[in-house]
Structures are given as C-alpha cells and as structure tokens.
N, C-alpha and C positions, 0 to 999 in steps of 0.2 A: 316903492316895498307892498313886498304883498306877505301875507301871514297864515297857518292854513294850522285851521285847529279843529281836529277829527276826532273820532269815538261815537259810539253808541247809545242811547237815550240815556238819558238822567244824569249823568256825566260831569254835568258844567260848565259843559260849551259855552253857551251860551252866556251867561249869569258873568263867567270868569272873560269871553272876549270882551263884554260891555266894556269892563272895569279896564281892560289893558287898551283899547282901544280909546277909552276916553287921557289913561296915561302917556303912551305914548302919541298922539295925535292922529291918528288911524280914521278910517270910518266901517262903523262895521259893518258886516255882512250875514244876518240871517241865512243861509240858505235850506236849514228844514223850516222854517215861516212859509219857503214859496210854496211848500212843498205841500205844510197845511195849505196855504189858500190854495191850492186847486184840489185839494182833498173836501173841500167846505167846497165848492164848487159842484163838487159832485159829487156830493151828499145832495144840497142841496135841488138839486135835478133828480135825485130818487134813483139814480142806479145804485147796481155792486155792483161795485169797479170791477175785482176780480172775474165775476163772471160777463163783465160788457164792458173790458175795455177799448173798441171800436169807440161805444159812446163816449167813454173818459174824451182817446185822445182827442174829440171833435168840443168838448167840453173847455178842458184845458186851452183848447186852438186859439176858441173862443173866448178865449178870459185877457184879461188885461191887466196882470198882478207886475205890482213894483211896490220895495222897498226906500221906504223915507226916512232919511237921518233927522231924530232930534232928539231930544233930552235926555232922553229914556232911553238910549240909544238907535229905536226905530219904528216906525210905523209899518206896518202891512197894511199893503189897500190890493182891494179883489174887485176889481171895477168899480174905481172912482170911489169904495167903502171903506171907512178903516176898517178890518179886520181883528187889528190883531189882537183882542180883548177876547176871544170868540171861538181861536185855533187854537185851543193847548186843550181839551177836553180829550179823554182819551178816547173817543168813536174821532175824532180827526186828528187825533195819532194813529191810528188801524188807518183810515184811511189814508191819510200821506202815505204810511208804508204801503203801501199796496198801489198806491199811485206811482210812486218812484217805482216800483219794481217793473214800467211799461219806458221800454225803451225810446220812443216819440217824446213821450213828457220831459225823461229826462235829456236829451237832448234840449232842448224845446228853452228849457227851464237853465241849462250850464252851457246856454247861448247865453241869454241873460247875462247869467253872470258874471261869466268871463267879460263883458261888455262894461256892466259894474269897475271889473278894478282893471280895466284895461291901460284908465285917468286918472286917476287915484290914488293915494298909499293907502292899502286894505290890510283888517283882520276878518278872513270868512271861515266861517266855523260851519259842519256840517259830517258827512259821511264818505266824499270820494275827493275832499280838497285838494285831498294833497297826491292823490293816486291821477287822477281822471279831471279835475275841474285848471286846477292852477298847479300842475307839475313843476314850472319850473319856479316855484316858490322857495325862495331863502331860505325861509324858515318853516316849520314844521315840527308837530303837536301833533299825537297823536293820547287821546286824554279820555282818559277810564275809569271805573272803578266794581266794587264787587256787582254783582248783580242784586243783591238785598240793601248795601248801604245807595247804588242810585236808584232802587225802590222806596223806598224808607224817602230819601229825597224828595222823590217825583210826587208821594203820595203829603206829602208835608205843605208842598207847594198847593199842593189841591184842595185841603182839607182851608187853606190860608186865602184861598179865592172862593171858601163856602161853598164848596163841589160834597155832592155826597158822594164817600167814595170808601169801598173799604182795599187794607195794604194786605190783604192774596190777592184781593184782583188786582190793583196792582202791578204786584209785581206780576202775574202770570200773565194782564198786557204786555208788559214790556219782556219777556222770557218772546214772547211770541215774534214781537218788533224786530226783538236781534236776531232772530229766527232767520225772518224773510228779506232783512237788512244785508244779512252776511253770508247770505248763500242764492239771492235772486243774482242770476247768470251776468247781466247789464250794469256792471259798472258795481260789483259789490264795495260794502262797509270791512274795510282790512286798511291793518296798517304800513302805509311808504315805508322803502325801505331805508328810505335815508331822514325819517321823521327820530322823533327822539320821544321814549314809550313812556305816560308819567298818571301816574295809580295813586289816585289823591280817595282810596277808599278810609287810610287814620286818619286824609288830612282836614284840617278845621279848612271856609271860606278861605279869610284872606291865610291861613297857613299857605296853601292851594295857590293861588293869588304871588305874594313871595315866591315861589318858587316859582311858577311861570317867566313872573318879570326875571328874577336872578336867570334863568334860561335867554330871552329873549332878549336883553344885556347884553348876556356874553355872546349871540352872534350876530349883532349889530356891530 
C-alpha cells in the first residue's frame, strides 16, 4: 500500500500523515524532513546553497540521512545524530527549499525514498510524491489551505516551541518557499492529475483528519 500526500508548507501534511499512519497501520515517511536534514548539513558547513550548488551536492552526497520510525512518527538522523528537533526553524526551512531545487540532490533523496517504500506499506508526504516519487501510488491527496491560514499554523507551532518570531515574517517566508517549490525547474510542487484536492482552510485538525480518513477508506 502506498499513499501519497502532497501540498505546500503549513498545510498540515506531517501532523495528519502521522495520525493516518497509526490509524491504517502504515509506516510514515516525511520526505520534507530529509530535505531539511540536507539543508542543515549545508548550513553547518557555512555555505550559501544558491550560490554554491556544487558544494551543496558534495555535502549531501557525503551525508548519511535516515528515517527511523518511532512512537512520535519518526526520527530524522543526520550522520548518526538525531536532528529531529533542529530542522523546523525558519532558517532550515529556507535551506531545505534551496537544496531541494538542486536536481542532483533530489535524485539522490528520491532514490532513498523509493527504497523505503519498496518493502513496506507507507504513507509518504512531501511536494512531489504523487507526481514523481511514487507516481503509481493508488491513493493520492493534494492537501492545501490559504497562505494566511498556513502561516498562522506555522507561527503557532514555532511559538509553542519557544521560537522568537513574528507572524508577518513567517508569512513572508512561507510565500517565498511556495514560489521556490512551485517554480523550480526539476520536479516542482504541483497537484497530480489523479489526486484528490483537499482544502483545510475552514477545517480544524479533527475535521481534517476525519475527512482524510473517509477518503482513504473509500479508496481502500
């Protein structure tokens, strides 16, 4: 079983996918976390990813990135270090967006993602799962919400973690990433033709979860 959930940042993909994975007894794979780990690796080396793509490729190729399922959903490991709590900052979000635009990086990480889905039932979320990573997935969902609602969710998430941030800055960063993800030349963010569009702008978390559960049960 393969379930692909795509959509822009702040749409609720990760949180909802974790709950759906538990409900349907699937392995949850957060591909965005892999790009965040790659971005973190580049930031730690002090490079400017957009200006130094070749250096970014070398850093990512030399890095070991792995996902380990656990009770909270998964741990993201970078060179043997648990970096799960380090990859959700605005700085790493932008680094992830920049590094994900490099074709060589996407090809390497997509190969890893496909291998993870070869021998297990998975729900995988990201930005190009239904169109590129798992185009044969029998269930595809494109999850979205208004930019203001997505920024509000991301802002509250950051504040709950103790981050010092302003809503306007979070919204601006989200819009920049939306543009970067949807306009990159290689494997951009877009809705697969055979996916189901779900807009959660007017839905709370429980309503969104119930709606997605119903969609998947009907498809199964």
